[in-house]
N, C-alpha and C positions, 0 to 999 in steps of 0.2 A: 829775523827781523832786525833792521838797523834803526838807529835813533831817528833818522829822517823818515823812515817808514812808520814809526810810531806816531810821529807828528802828522803824517799823512792820514793815518787811521783816525786820529783825533779830529782832523778836518772833515772826515766823512762820518763822524759820530760812531766810530767802531772802536772796540777795545784793542789794546796792543801793548807789548812790553819788549824792551831790549836793554839789558844792563840796568842803568840807573834812570832810565826814562820809561814812563808808563802812562797809560790812559785807560779810563773806563768808557771813553767815547764822549764824555761830557767835560771832565777835568783832565788836565795834563800836568804831570809832575816831573821835575828834575830832582832826583833824590827824594827828599820829603817836602820840597818846596813846590807850591802850586805856581806854575808858570803860564797856565792857560785855563780858561773856563768857557763855558757856553752860556750865553745870556740871551734868552728868547730866540734860540736857534742860531745866533751869531757867535762866531769864534772870537774871543778876546785874548790876546797875548799880553802877559804882564812883563814889562821890559826891565829885566834884571841885568842888563849889560852895563859896562863901565860908562859908556857915553850918556846913559840915562841917570848916572849917579847912584846906582843901586847894585854895584858889582857884588856877586856872591862867589863865583869861581869861574875859571876859564871854561870848564866843561858845561856848567849851567849856562854861561853866555852863549856857547855854541848851540845848546838845545833851544834857548830863547830865539836865537837867530833863525832856526828852522821854523819855529812857531810864528814868528813875525812874517815870514814868507807866505804863510797860508791863512793868517788871521784876517778877519774882517775889520778889526779894530785893535789898536795898540794902546795900552795904558801904562803910565809910569806909576809904580806902587807908591803909596803914601809913606 
């Protein structure tokens, strides 16, 4: 399974894991950081990319970009 496929599994509420990306179908993690969650059946991506002002790492930014592509909503973390 690739990282993009893990994000796809999250979008379908299915579990998946590849390297540092994993999901139980409800929550999506990059390493130990939650980058996606499910709220009332809707997928919410948490924007930890540089342009959102919350840069964590290049790898996490790539994972977040995949999540943003499939999410219903994008939130900037507080």
